[in-house]
C-alpha positions in Angstrom: -3.7 4.3 -13.5 -6.1 6.1 -15.8 -3.8 9.2 -15.7 -0.7 7.1 -16.4 -2.3 5.6 -19.5 -4.4 8.4 -20.9 -2.3 9.3 -23.9 -2.2 5.7 -25.0 -5.5 4.4 -23.7 -7.0 3.7 -27.2 -4.1 1.6 -28.3 -3.6 -0.5 -25.2 -5.0 -4.0 -24.9 -7.9 -4.1 -22.5 -7.4 -5.7 -19.1 -3.7 -5.3 -18.7 -2.3 -4.8 -15.2 0.6 -2.5 -14.5 2.8 -2.1 -11.4 3.2 1.6 -10.6 6.0 2.3 -8.2 9.2 4.4 -8.2 11.4 1.3 -8.0 13.0 2.2 -4.7 13.8 -0.9 -2.6 12.3 -0.2 0.9 11.1 -2.5 3.6 7.5 -2.1 4.7 8.8 -1.5 8.2 10.9 1.5 7.1 7.9 3.0 5.1 5.5 2.6 8.1 8.1 4.1 10.4 8.6 7.1 8.1 4.8 7.7 8.0 4.6 7.5 11.8 7.4 10.0 12.1 5.8 12.4 9.5 2.5 12.2 11.4 4.1 12.8 14.7 2.6 9.7 16.2 4.2 8.2 19.2 4.2 4.4 18.9 6.4 1.5 18.4 6.3 -1.0 15.6 6.2 -4.5 17.0 6.7 -7.8 15.2 4.0 -10.5 15.6 4.5 -14.1 14.5 2.8 -14.6 11.1 0.8 -17.7 12.2 -0.6 -15.9 15.2 -1.6 -12.8 13.2 -3.1 -15.0 10.4 -5.2 -16.9 13.0 -6.5 -13.6 14.4 -7.3 -12.3 10.9 -9.1 -15.5 9.9 -11.2 -15.3 13.2 -12.0 -11.7 12.4 -13.1 -12.7 8.9 -15.3 -15.5 10.3 -17.0 -13.3 12.9 -17.1 -10.3 10.5 -19.3 -12.3 8.1 -22.2 -11.3 10.3 -21.7 -7.6 9.7 -21.5 -5.6 6.5 -18.1 -4.1 7.5 -14.8 -5.6 6.4 -12.6 -6.6 9.3 -9.5 -4.6 10.2 -7.4 -7.6 9.5 -7.9 -10.2 6.7 -6.0 -13.3 5.7 -5.1 -11.6 2.4 -3.9 -8.4 4.1 -1.9 -10.3 6.7 -0.3 -12.4 4.0 1.0 -9.3 2.3 2.5 -8.1 5.6 4.5 -11.3 5.9 7.3 -10.3 3.4 8.9 -7.4 1.7 8.7 -7.1 -2.1 9.6 -4.6 -4.9 7.3 -4.5 -7.9 8.6 -4.6 -11.4 7.5 -1.5 -13.5 9.1 -2.7 -16.7 5.7 -3.3 -18.5 4.4 0.2 -17.5 7.7 1.7 -18.7 7.7 -0.1 -22.0 4.0 0.1 -22.8 3.0 3.4 -21.2 6.3 5.3 -21.1 5.9 5.4 -17.3 8.6 7.1 -15.3 8.4 7.7 -11.6 7.9 11.4 -10.6 8.4 11.4 -6.8 10.4 9.5 -4.3 9.0 7.2 -1.6 9.9 9.8 1.0 8.1 12.6 -0.8 5.1 10.3 -1.3 5.0 9.7 2.5 5.3 13.4 3.2 2.3 14.1 0.8 0.3 11.2 2.3 0.8 12.4 5.8 -0.2 15.9 4.8 -3.4 14.6 3.1 -4.3 12.5 6.1 -3.9 15.6 8.4 -5.8 17.9 5.9 -8.7 15.5 5.5 -9.2 14.6 9.2 -8.2 11.0 8.7 -6.2 10.7 11.9 -8.0 9.0 14.8 -6.4 10.0 18.1 
């Protein structure tokens, strides 16, 4: 966000929040599948009922309170997986002059390359 607002940073009100996306309407499932494909990972995306996943996440949070590590699943994280949404970038466009530079597909390709280059894949 700092890079997006740098030319205007002295004139912007403090504490504003901006959605930064390219505005493409994509389901989370399609984005995850594209990343899996780019990484060459063999796996299958499976649907799990939200109440079951939320119960697991809440349990992980409860037992995770005893360690300093955040659990792999949290109630908040699971709640965001429960639906697809597209963020509105109007404020960023109007106030910052923001325009998307790359597509979702190109971003996924770059992300996969970064993950490979930085040894972030656990096999």
